[in-house]
C-alpha positions in Angstrom: 3.0 -7.9 -10.6 3.6 -11.2 -8.9 2.8 -11.4 -5.2 4.2 -13.9 -2.7 2.0 -15.6 -0.1 3.4 -13.4 2.6 2.6 -10.3 0.6 -0.9 -11.5 0.0 -1.3 -12.2 3.8 0.0 -8.7 4.6 -2.4 -7.0 2.1 -5.3 -9.0 3.4 -4.5 -8.0 7.0 -4.2 -4.3 5.9 -7.6 -4.7 4.2 -9.2 -5.9 7.4 -7.6 -3.1 9.4 -8.4 -0.2 7.0 -10.6 -1.2 4.1 -10.3 -3.0 0.7 -10.6 0.3 -1.3 -7.9 2.1 0.7 -5.5 -0.8 0.2 -6.3 -1.0 -3.5 -5.7 2.8 -3.9 -2.3 2.4 -2.1 -1.4 -0.5 -4.3 -2.1 1.7 -7.4 0.3 4.3 -6.0 2.9 1.5 -5.5 2.4 0.3 -9.0 2.6 3.8 -10.6 5.6 5.1 -8.6 7.6 1.9 -8.1 6.8 -0.9 -10.4 6.4 1.2 -13.5 9.9 2.6 -12.9 11.3 -0.9 -12.1 12.3 0.1 -8.5 12.8 -2.7 -6.1 10.2 -3.2 -3.4 11.5 -5.3 -0.5 8.5 -5.0 1.9 5.3 -4.4 0.0 3.1 -4.6 3.1 5.2 -2.0 4.9 5.2 0.3 1.9 1.5 0.1 1.4 1.0 0.7 5.2 3.3 3.7 5.0 1.4 5.2 2.0 -2.0 4.7 3.8 -0.7 6.4 7.0 0.8 9.2 5.0 -2.5 9.8 3.3 -4.4 9.8 6.6 -2.0 12.3 8.0 -2.4 14.6 5.0 -6.2 14.4 5.5 -5.9 15.3 9.2 -3.8 18.3 8.4 -6.3 19.5 5.8 -9.2 19.3 8.3 
């Protein structure tokens, strides 16, 4: 999985906003559900952010 400089900057920014572990977990979801099936990802930072927010929303509903 090759990342561009912009994608690295986006992921670093997300890591500062949330945490490194949360971003890595979201990246593993992207890899398992998109890259393994060779789906095109146009905006990696946006996709990771969406996955993180979705997981937070699911946790809020469970609480």
